MARMI-735307 format. One record per atom (N, C-alpha, C): residue number from 1; residue in one letter; atom name; x, y, z. Coordinates in nm, 2 decimals. Example, Ala and Ser with C-alpha at 12.3 -4.5 7.8 and 13.67 -1.06 7.14 Angstrom:
2
@pos->1 code->A site->N u->1.32 v->-0.57 w->0.78 $
@pos->1 code->A site->CA u->1.23 v->-0.45 w->0.78 $
@pos->1 code->A site->C u->1.32 v->-0.33 w->0.78 $
@pos->2 code->S site->N u->1.28 v->-0.22 w->0.71 $
@pos->2 code->S site->CA u->1.37 v->-0.11 w->0.71 $
@pos->2 code->S site->C u->1.29 v->0.00 w->0.79 $
END
This chain:
112
@pos->1 code->M site->N u->0.09 v->-0.12 w->-0.03 $
@pos->1 code->M site->CA u->-0.01 v->0.02 w->0.00 $
@pos->1 code->M site->C u->0.14 v->0.14 w->-0.01 $
@pos->2 code->L site->N u->0.21 v->0.10 w->0.06 $
@pos->2 code->L site->CA u->0.29 v->0.23 w->0.07 $
@pos->2 code->L site->C u->0.31 v->0.28 w->-0.08 $
@pos->3 code->N site->N u->0.33 v->0.18 w->-0.13 $
@pos->3 code->N site->CA u->0.40 v->0.22 w->-0.28 $
@pos->3 code->N site->C u->0.27 v->0.28 w->-0.40 $
@pos->4 code->M site->N u->0.19 v->0.28 w->-0.30 $
@pos->4 code->M site->CA u->0.07 v->0.30 w->-0.41 $
@pos->4 code->M site->C u->0.05 v->0.45 w->-0.38 $
@pos->5 code->L site->N u->0.11 v->0.53 w->-0.26 $
@pos->5 code->L site->CA u->0.04 v->0.63 w->-0.19 $
@pos->5 code->L site->C u->0.20 v->0.74 w->-0.24 $
@pos->6 code->V site->N u->0.11 v->0.87 w->-0.25 $
@pos->6 code->V site->CA u->0.27 v->0.98 w->-0.28 $
@pos->6 code->V site->C u->0.26 v->1.00 w->-0.15 $
@pos->7 code->L site->N u->0.34 v->0.93 w->-0.08 $
@pos->7 code->L site->CA u->0.39 v->0.99 w->0.05 $
@pos->7 code->L site->C u->0.46 v->1.12 w->0.08 $
@pos->8 code->P site->N u->0.52 v->1.18 w->-0.02 $
@pos->8 code->P site->CA u->0.62 v->1.32 w->-0.01 $
@pos->8 code->P site->C u->0.48 v->1.37 w->0.02 $
@pos->9 code->D site->N u->0.38 v->1.37 w->-0.04 $
@pos->9 code->D site->CA u->0.23 v->1.48 w->-0.02 $
@pos->9 code->D site->C u->0.18 v->1.46 w->0.13 $
@pos->10 code->I site->N u->0.17 v->1.37 w->0.16 $
@pos->10 code->I site->CA u->0.14 v->1.31 w->0.31 $
@pos->10 code->I site->C u->0.22 v->1.36 w->0.42 $
@pos->11 code->L site->N u->0.34 v->1.29 w->0.40 $
@pos->11 code->L site->CA u->0.45 v->1.29 w->0.50 $
@pos->11 code->L site->C u->0.51 v->1.43 w->0.56 $
@pos->12 code->Q site->N u->0.51 v->1.54 w->0.45 $
@pos->12 code->Q site->CA u->0.54 v->1.66 w->0.43 $
@pos->12 code->Q site->C u->0.42 v->1.75 w->0.46 $
@pos->13 code->G site->N u->0.34 v->1.71 w->0.49 $
@pos->13 code->G site->CA u->0.21 v->1.80 w->0.51 $
@pos->13 code->G site->C u->0.15 v->1.80 w->0.66 $
@pos->14 code->K site->N u->0.01 v->1.86 w->0.68 $
@pos->14 code->K site->CA u->0.00 v->1.82 w->0.78 $
@pos->14 code->K site->C u->-0.10 v->1.70 w->0.80 $
@pos->15 code->E site->N u->-0.14 v->1.58 w->0.75 $
@pos->15 code->E site->CA u->-0.19 v->1.51 w->0.80 $
@pos->15 code->E site->C u->-0.09 v->1.36 w->0.81 $
@pos->16 code->K site->N u->0.07 v->1.43 w->0.86 $
@pos->16 code->K site->CA u->0.18 v->1.33 w->0.86 $
@pos->16 code->K site->C u->0.11 v->1.27 w->0.94 $
@pos->17 code->V site->N u->0.08 v->1.33 w->1.10 $
@pos->17 code->V site->CA u->0.09 v->1.25 w->1.24 $
@pos->17 code->V site->C u->-0.04 v->1.14 w->1.24 $
@pos->18 code->S site->N u->-0.14 v->1.23 w->1.17 $
@pos->18 code->S site->CA u->-0.25 v->1.12 w->1.15 $
@pos->18 code->S site->C u->-0.23 v->1.03 w->1.09 $
@pos->19 code->F site->N u->-0.11 v->1.04 w->0.97 $
@pos->19 code->F site->CA u->-0.14 v->0.90 w->0.90 $
@pos->19 code->F site->C u->-0.02 v->0.83 w->0.95 $
@pos->20 code->I site->N u->0.06 v->0.84 w->1.03 $
@pos->20 code->I site->CA u->0.17 v->0.74 w->1.08 $
@pos->20 code->I site->C u->0.09 v->0.69 w->1.22 $
@pos->21 code->K site->N u->-0.01 v->0.78 w->1.27 $
@pos->21 code->K site->CA u->-0.09 v->0.71 w->1.38 $
@pos->21 code->K site->C u->-0.21 v->0.62 w->1.33 $
@pos->22 code->A site->N u->-0.22 v->0.63 w->1.22 $
@pos->22 code->A site->CA u->-0.33 v->0.52 w->1.19 $
@pos->22 code->A site->C u->-0.27 v->0.42 w->1.08 $
@pos->23 code->L site->N u->-0.12 v->0.45 w->1.05 $
@pos->23 code->L site->CA u->-0.08 v->0.32 w->0.97 $
@pos->23 code->L site->C u->0.00 v->0.22 w->1.12 $
@pos->24 code->H site->N u->0.02 v->0.31 w->1.22 $
@pos->24 code->H site->CA u->0.08 v->0.22 w->1.35 $
@pos->24 code->H site->C u->-0.10 v->0.10 w->1.37 $
@pos->25 code->D site->N u->-0.17 v->0.21 w->1.41 $
@pos->25 code->D site->CA u->-0.31 v->0.14 w->1.49 $
@pos->25 code->D site->C u->-0.34 v->0.01 w->1.34 $
@pos->26 code->A site->N u->-0.34 v->0.03 w->1.24 $
@pos->26 code->A site->CA u->-0.38 v->-0.06 w->1.15 $
@pos->26 code->A site->C u->-0.28 v->-0.20 w->1.12 $
@pos->27 code->T site->N u->-0.17 v->-0.17 w->1.17 $
@pos->27 code->T site->CA u->-0.10 v->-0.26 w->1.17 $
@pos->27 code->T site->C u->-0.05 v->-0.33 w->1.32 $
@pos->28 code->E site->N u->-0.14 v->-0.30 w->1.41 $
@pos->28 code->E site->CA u->-0.13 v->-0.30 w->1.58 $
@pos->28 code->E site->C u->0.03 v->-0.27 w->1.58 $
@pos->29 code->G site->N u->0.08 v->-0.16 w->1.55 $
@pos->29 code->G site->CA u->0.20 v->-0.11 w->1.59 $
@pos->29 code->G site->C u->0.34 v->-0.23 w->1.54 $
@pos->30 code->N site->N u->0.31 v->-0.31 w->1.42 $
@pos->30 code->N site->CA u->0.39 v->-0.38 w->1.39 $
@pos->30 code->N site->C u->0.51 v->-0.26 w->1.31 $
@pos->31 code->P site->N u->0.66 v->-0.35 w->1.41 $
@pos->31 code->P site->CA u->0.75 v->-0.25 w->1.37 $
@pos->31 code->P site->C u->0.80 v->-0.28 w->1.18 $
@pos->32 code->E site->N u->0.76 v->-0.41 w->1.10 $
@pos->32 code->E site->CA u->0.78 v->-0.39 w->1.04 $
@pos->32 code->E site->C u->0.70 v->-0.26 w->0.94 $
@pos->33 code->A site->N u->0.61 v->-0.23 w->0.98 $
@pos->33 code->A site->CA u->0.55 v->-0.12 w->0.92 $
@pos->33 code->A site->C u->0.60 v->-0.02 w->0.90 $
@pos->34 code->L site->N u->0.67 v->0.01 w->1.03 $
@pos->34 code->L site->CA u->0.78 v->0.15 w->1.04 $
@pos->34 code->L site->C u->0.90 v->0.11 w->0.96 $
@pos->35 code->S site->N u->0.95 v->0.00 w->0.96 $
@pos->35 code->S site->CA u->1.05 v->0.00 w->0.84 $
@pos->35 code->S site->C u->1.00 v->0.02 w->0.71 $
@pos->36 code->L site->N u->0.90 v->-0.04 w->0.68 $
@pos->36 code->L site->CA u->0.85 v->-0.01 w->0.55 $
@pos->36 code->L site->C u->0.88 v->0.14 w->0.53 $
@pos->37 code->L site->N u->0.81 v->0.20 w->0.60 $
@pos->37 code->L site->CA u->0.78 v->0.36 w->0.60 $
@pos->37 code->L site->C u->0.94 v->0.43 w->0.56 $
@pos->38 code->L site->N u->0.99 v->0.39 w->0.63 $
@pos->38 code->L site->CA u->1.13 v->0.44 w->0.64 $
@pos->38 code->L site->C u->1.22 v->0.40 w->0.52 $
@pos->39 code->S site->N u->1.17 v->0.30 w->0.48 $
@pos->39 code->S site->CA u->1.28 v->0.25 w->0.34 $
@pos->39 code->S site->C u->1.21 v->0.32 w->0.23 $
@pos->40 code->A site->N u->1.08 v->0.34 w->0.21 $
@pos->40 code->A site->CA u->1.01 v->0.42 w->0.10 $
@pos->40 code->A site->C u->1.07 v->0.53 w->0.08 $
@pos->41 code->V site->N u->1.07 v->0.64 w->0.22 $
@pos->41 code->V site->CA u->1.09 v->0.78 w->0.23 $
@pos->41 code->V site->C u->1.29 v->0.77 w->0.20 $
@pos->42 code->Q site->N u->1.35 v->0.69 w->0.23 $
@pos->42 code->Q site->CA u->1.50 v->0.70 w->0.20 $
@pos->42 code->Q site->C u->1.60 v->0.75 w->0.10 $
@pos->43 code->S site->N u->1.52 v->0.73 w->-0.02 $
@pos->43 code->S site->CA u->1.54 v->0.75 w->-0.16 $
@pos->43 code->S site->C u->1.54 v->0.92 w->-0.18 $
@pos->44 code->W site->N u->1.42 v->1.01 w->-0.04 $
@pos->44 code->W site->CA u->1.39 v->1.12 w->-0.11 $
@pos->44 code->W site->C u->1.54 v->1.21 w->-0.09 $
@pos->45 code->S site->N u->1.58 v->1.31 w->-0.18 $
@pos->45 code->S site->CA u->1.67 v->1.39 w->-0.14 $
@pos->45 code->S site->C u->1.65 v->1.48 w->-0.07 $
@pos->46 code->Y site->N u->1.53 v->1.50 w->-0.02 $
@pos->46 code->Y site->CA u->1.56 v->1.67 w->0.10 $
@pos->46 code->Y site->C u->1.50 v->1.56 w->0.19 $
@pos->47 code->I site->N u->1.52 v->1.42 w->0.25 $
@pos->47 code->I site->CA u->1.49 v->1.39 w->0.37 $
@pos->47 code->I site->C u->1.61 v->1.42 w->0.51 $
@pos->48 code->T site->N u->1.59 v->1.42 w->0.60 $
@pos->48 code->T site->CA u->1.72 v->1.45 w->0.69 $
@pos->48 code->T site->C u->1.70 v->1.35 w->0.79 $
@pos->49 code->P site->N u->1.81 v->1.33 w->0.86 $
@pos->49 code->P site->CA u->1.76 v->1.25 w->0.98 $
@pos->49 code->P site->C u->1.67 v->1.30 w->1.07 $
@pos->50 code->A site->N u->1.71 v->1.44 w->1.09 $
@pos->50 code->A site->CA u->1.56 v->1.49 w->1.16 $
@pos->50 code->A site->C u->1.46 v->1.46 w->1.13 $
@pos->51 code->D site->N u->1.43 v->1.44 w->0.98 $
@pos->51 code->D site->CA u->1.27 v->1.38 w->0.99 $
@pos->51 code->D site->C u->1.24 v->1.24 w->0.99 $
@pos->52 code->I site->N u->1.37 v->1.16 w->1.00 $
@pos->52 code->I site->CA u->1.32 v->1.05 w->1.02 $
@pos->52 code->I site->C u->1.32 v->1.04 w->1.18 $
@pos->53 code->A site->N u->1.43 v->1.11 w->1.23 $
@pos->53 code->A site->CA u->1.40 v->1.08 w->1.39 $
@pos->53 code->A site->C u->1.24 v->1.15 w->1.45 $
@pos->54 code->Q site->N u->1.18 v->1.25 w->1.35 $
@pos->54 code->Q site->CA u->1.02 v->1.28 w->1.38 $
@pos->54 code->Q site->C u->0.92 v->1.18 w->1.37 $
@pos->55 code->F site->N u->0.97 v->1.11 w->1.26 $
@pos->55 code->F site->CA u->0.88 v->0.99 w->1.22 $
@pos->55 code->F site->C u->0.88 v->0.90 w->1.32 $
@pos->56 code->R site->N u->0.98 v->0.84 w->1.34 $
@pos->56 code->R site->CA u->1.00 v->0.73 w->1.47 $
@pos->56 code->R site->C u->0.94 v->0.82 w->1.60 $
@pos->57 code->T site->N u->0.94 v->0.91 w->1.60 $
@pos->57 code->T site->CA u->0.92 v->0.99 w->1.74 $
@pos->57 code->T site->C u->0.74 v->0.96 w->1.71 $
@pos->58 code->I site->N u->0.71 v->1.02 w->1.63 $
@pos->58 code->I site->CA u->0.56 v->0.99 w->1.58 $
@pos->58 code->I site->C u->0.49 v->0.86 w->1.61 $
@pos->59 code->W site->N u->0.57 v->0.76 w->1.54 $
@pos->59 code->W site->CA u->0.50 v->0.62 w->1.60 $
@pos->59 code->W site->C u->0.51 v->0.57 w->1.72 $
@pos->60 code->E site->N u->0.64 v->0.64 w->1.80 $
@pos->60 code->E site->CA u->0.66 v->0.59 w->1.95 $
@pos->60 code->E site->C u->0.53 v->0.65 w->2.05 $
@pos->61 code->A site->N u->0.48 v->0.80 w->2.01 $
@pos->61 code->A site->CA u->0.40 v->0.83 w->2.04 $
@pos->61 code->A site->C u->0.29 v->0.76 w->2.01 $
@pos->62 code->A site->N u->0.26 v->0.68 w->1.90 $
@pos->62 code->A site->CA u->0.14 v->0.60 w->1.89 $
@pos->62 code->A site->C u->0.07 v->0.52 w->1.97 $
@pos->63 code->K site->N u->0.23 v->0.43 w->2.02 $
@pos->63 code->K site->CA u->0.22 v->0.35 w->2.13 $
@pos->63 code->K site->C u->0.07 v->0.42 w->2.23 $
@pos->64 code->L site->N u->0.11 v->0.53 w->2.30 $
@pos->64 code->L site->CA u->0.06 v->0.59 w->2.44 $
@pos->64 code->L site->C u->-0.07 v->0.61 w->2.39 $
@pos->65 code->R site->N u->-0.09 v->0.63 w->2.27 $
@pos->65 code->R site->CA u->-0.26 v->0.69 w->2.28 $
@pos->65 code->R site->C u->-0.35 v->0.52 w->2.22 $
@pos->66 code->P site->N u->-0.48 v->0.56 w->2.27 $
@pos->66 code->P site->CA u->-0.56 v->0.40 w->2.21 $
@pos->66 code->P site->C u->-0.56 v->0.43 w->2.10 $
@pos->67 code->P site->N u->-0.61 v->0.32 w->2.04 $
@pos->67 code->P site->CA u->-0.60 v->0.29 w->1.88 $
@pos->67 code->P site->C u->-0.76 v->0.38 w->1.83 $
@pos->68 code->K site->N u->-0.74 v->0.38 w->1.73 $
@pos->68 code->K site->CA u->-0.86 v->0.44 w->1.68 $
@pos->68 code->K site->C u->-0.98 v->0.32 w->1.64 $
@pos->69 code->P site->N u->-1.12 v->0.37 w->1.62 $
@pos->69 code->P site->CA u->-1.21 v->0.21 w->1.66 $
@pos->69 code->P site->C u->-1.17 v->0.18 w->1.53 $
@pos->70 code->N site->N u->-1.17 v->0.22 w->1.41 $
@pos->70 code->N site->CA u->-1.13 v->0.17 w->1.31 $
@pos->70 code->N site->C u->-1.00 v->0.18 w->1.21 $
@pos->71 code->A site->N u->-0.88 v->0.19 w->1.21 $
@pos->71 code->A site->CA u->-0.79 v->0.24 w->1.16 $
@pos->71 code->A site->C u->-0.78 v->0.26 w->1.01 $
@pos->72 code->L site->N u->-0.85 v->0.15 w->0.99 $
@pos->72 code->L site->CA u->-0.84 v->0.16 w->0.76 $
@pos->72 code->L site->C u->-0.95 v->0.29 w->0.78 $
@pos->73 code->V site->N u->-1.05 v->0.30 w->0.84 $
@pos->73 code->V site->CA u->-1.14 v->0.44 w->0.80 $
@pos->73 code->V site->C u->-1.04 v->0.52 w->0.81 $
@pos->74 code->L site->N u->-0.99 v->0.55 w->0.91 $
@pos->74 code->L site->CA u->-0.90 v->0.63 w->0.89 $
@pos->74 code->L site->C u->-0.80 v->0.70 w->0.77 $
@pos->75 code->L site->N u->-0.73 v->0.60 w->0.74 $
@pos->75 code->L site->CA u->-0.66 v->0.58 w->0.62 $
@pos->75 code->L site->C u->-0.69 v->0.61 w->0.55 $
@pos->76 code->R site->N u->-0.87 v->0.56 w->0.49 $
@pos->76 code->R site->CA u->-0.91 v->0.60 w->0.41 $
@pos->76 code->R site->C u->-0.93 v->0.73 w->0.38 $
@pos->77 code->R site->N u->-1.00 v->0.82 w->0.53 $
@pos->77 code->R site->CA u->-1.00 v->0.94 w->0.52 $
@pos->77 code->R site->C u->-0.88 v->1.03 w->0.50 $
@pos->78 code->V site->N u->-0.76 v->0.98 w->0.53 $
@pos->78 code->V site->CA u->-0.65 v->1.07 w->0.49 $
@pos->78 code->V site->C u->-0.62 v->1.04 w->0.32 $
@pos->79 code->C site->N u->-0.67 v->0.95 w->0.29 $
@pos->79 code->C site->CA u->-0.59 v->0.93 w->0.17 $
@pos->79 code->C site->C u->-0.73 v->1.01 w->0.07 $
@pos->80 code->K site->N u->-0.83 v->1.00 w->0.07 $
@pos->80 code->K site->CA u->-0.91 v->1.14 w->0.05 $
@pos->80 code->K site->C u->-0.96 v->1.25 w->0.06 $
@pos->81 code->R site->N u->-0.87 v->1.26 w->0.15 $
@pos->81 code->R site->CA u->-0.83 v->1.41 w->0.18 $
@pos->81 code->R site->C u->-0.71 v->1.48 w->0.15 $
@pos->82 code->Q site->N u->-0.61 v->1.39 w->0.08 $
@pos->82 code->Q site->CA u->-0.52 v->1.42 w->0.03 $
@pos->82 code->Q site->C u->-0.53 v->1.48 w->-0.14 $
@pos->83 code->G site->N u->-0.65 v->1.42 w->-0.21 $
@pos->83 code->G site->CA u->-0.69 v->1.44 w->-0.33 $
@pos->83 code->G site->C u->-0.56 v->1.40 w->-0.43 $
@pos->84 code->F site->N u->-0.51 v->1.31 w->-0.44 $
@pos->84 code->F site->CA u->-0.38 v->1.27 w->-0.53 $
@pos->84 code->F site->C u->-0.42 v->1.15 w->-0.58 $
@pos->85 code->M site->N u->-0.52 v->1.12 w->-0.52 $
@pos->85 code->M site->CA u->-0.56 v->0.95 w->-0.57 $
@pos->85 code->M site->C u->-0.72 v->0.97 w->-0.62 $
@pos->86 code->P site->N u->-0.69 v->0.93 w->-0.74 $
@pos->86 code->P site->CA u->-0.85 v->0.90 w->-0.79 $
@pos->86 code->P site->C u->-0.94 v->0.81 w->-0.73 $
@pos->87 code->P site->N u->-1.07 v->0.89 w->-0.71 $
@pos->87 code->P site->CA u->-1.17 v->0.78 w->-0.65 $
@pos->87 code->P site->C u->-1.17 v->0.63 w->-0.66 $
@pos->88 code->S site->N u->-1.17 v->0.61 w->-0.81 $
@pos->88 code->S site->CA u->-1.18 v->0.48 w->-0.81 $
@pos->88 code->S site->C u->-1.06 v->0.38 w->-0.74 $
@pos->89 code->M site->N u->-0.94 v->0.46 w->-0.76 $
@pos->89 code->M site->CA u->-0.82 v->0.38 w->-0.65 $
@pos->89 code->M site->C u->-0.89 v->0.37 w->-0.52 $
@pos->90 code->I site->N u->-0.95 v->0.46 w->-0.46 $
@pos->90 code->I site->CA u->-0.95 v->0.43 w->-0.32 $
@pos->90 code->I site->C u->-1.09 v->0.38 w->-0.24 $
@pos->91 code->E site->N u->-1.17 v->0.34 w->-0.36 $
@pos->91 code->E site->CA u->-1.28 v->0.27 w->-0.35 $
@pos->91 code->E site->C u->-1.22 v->0.09 w->-0.38 $
@pos->92 code->A site->N u->-1.12 v->0.06 w->-0.48 $
@pos->92 code->A site->CA u->-1.05 v->-0.04 w->-0.52 $
@pos->92 code->A site->C u->-1.01 v->-0.11 w->-0.36 $
@pos->93 code->L site->N u->-0.93 v->0.00 w->-0.30 $
@pos->93 code->L site->CA u->-0.84 v->-0.03 w->-0.20 $
@pos->93 code->L site->C u->-0.93 v->-0.04 w->-0.04 $
@pos->94 code->F site->N u->-1.02 v->0.04 w->-0.04 $
@pos->94 code->F site->CA u->-1.10 v->0.04 w->0.07 $
@pos->94 code->F site->C u->-1.25 v->0.00 w->0.09 $
@pos->95 code->D site->N u->-1.32 v->-0.01 w->-0.04 $
@pos->95 code->D site->CA u->-1.43 v->-0.05 w->-0.03 $
@pos->95 code->D site->C u->-1.50 v->-0.11 w->-0.11 $
@pos->96 code->D site->N u->-1.42 v->-0.18 w->-0.17 $
@pos->96 code->D site->CA u->-1.48 v->-0.32 w->-0.26 $
@pos->96 code->D site->C u->-1.47 v->-0.47 w->-0.21 $
@pos->97 code->A site->N u->-1.55 v->-0.48 w->-0.21 $
@pos->97 code->A site->CA u->-1.60 v->-0.60 w->-0.11 $
@pos->97 code->A site->C u->-1.49 v->-0.71 w->-0.15 $
@pos->98 code->S site->N u->-1.46 v->-0.71 w->-0.26 $
@pos->98 code->S site->CA u->-1.38 v->-0.82 w->-0.34 $
@pos->98 code->S site->C u->-1.25 v->-0.85 w->-0.27 $
@pos->99 code->F site->N u->-1.22 v->-0.74 w->-0.26 $
@pos->99 code->F site->CA u->-1.05 v->-0.68 w->-0.21 $
@pos->99 code->F site->C u->-1.06 v->-0.66 w->0.00 $
@pos->100 code->D site->N u->-1.04 v->-0.77 w->0.04 $
@pos->100 code->D site->CA u->-1.00 v->-0.70 w->0.16 $
@pos->100 code->D site->C u->-0.85 v->-0.66 w->0.21 $
@pos->101 code->F site->N u->-0.80 v->-0.53 w->0.25 $
@pos->101 code->F site->CA u->-0.76 v->-0.46 w->0.24 $
@pos->101 code->F site->C u->-0.66 v->-0.51 w->0.37 $
@pos->102 code->A site->N u->-0.74 v->-0.55 w->0.48 $
@pos->102 code->A site->CA u->-0.65 v->-0.55 w->0.60 $
@pos->102 code->A site->C u->-0.60 v->-0.71 w->0.62 $
@pos->103 code->A site->N u->-0.67 v->-0.82 w->0.52 $
@pos->103 code->A site->CA u->-0.65 v->-0.92 w->0.51 $
@pos->103 code->A site->C u->-0.50 v->-0.96 w->0.43 $
@pos->104 code->Y site->N u->-0.52 v->-0.86 w->0.32 $
@pos->104 code->Y site->CA u->-0.37 v->-0.82 w->0.25 $
@pos->104 code->Y site->C u->-0.29 v->-0.81 w->0.29 $
@pos->105 code->L site->N u->-0.30 v->-0.71 w->0.38 $
@pos->105 code->L site->CA u->-0.19 v->-0.65 w->0.47 $
@pos->105 code->L site->C u->-0.13 v->-0.80 w->0.62 $
@pos->106 code->R site->N u->-0.24 v->-0.82 w->0.66 $
@pos->106 code->R site->CA u->-0.19 v->-0.97 w->0.73 $
@pos->106 code->R site->C u->-0.10 v->-1.07 w->0.63 $
@pos->107 code->W site->N u->-0.15 v->-1.10 w->0.55 $
@pos->107 code->W site->CA u->-0.11 v->-1.19 w->0.44 $
@pos->107 code->W site->C u->0.07 v->-1.11 w->0.38 $
@pos->108 code->H site->N u->0.12 v->-0.99 w->0.34 $
@pos->108 code->H site->CA u->0.17 v->-0.93 w->0.28 $
@pos->108 code->H site->C u->0.31 v->-0.94 w->0.43 $
@pos->109 code->N site->N u->0.20 v->-0.91 w->0.52 $
@pos->109 code->N site->CA u->0.36 v->-0.94 w->0.59 $
@pos->109 code->N site->C u->0.37 v->-1.00 w->0.68 $
@pos->110 code->S site->N u->0.33 v->-1.11 w->0.66 $
@pos->110 code->S site->CA u->0.39 v->-1.24 w->0.72 $
@pos->110 code->S site->C u->0.43 v->-1.35 w->0.61 $
@pos->111 code->A site->N u->0.42 v->-1.29 w->0.46 $
@pos->111 code->A site->CA u->0.49 v->-1.33 w->0.36 $
@pos->111 code->A site->C u->0.62 v->-1.35 w->0.36 $
@pos->112 code->R site->N u->0.67 v->-1.28 w->0.46 $
@pos->112 code->R site->CA u->0.83 v->-1.25 w->0.51 $
@pos->112 code->R site->C u->0.94 v->-1.31 w->0.56 $
END
């Protein structure tokens, strides 16, 4: 999923904290998700060690707050507000009954 998102728009904007918190909640705090996120941003020429530290700090802070009732709903909302994903892609990822995104994430994370 991280490869399908325009992460620079999310992680450089005001949705950064909400997105990282939602990712934490959706993966039940799986450290592999943070590793994948950090791997995705390592190639950005303007990313600094301070940015990486901030992403880690936000991730760690997410552990201290109770999870959202449905983190996938929040992820969908964040992606929709960004406006860069066509509605058809949001529907395919989050609304299509034939595509269980949570099950896909569990399978993808267990395949490693």
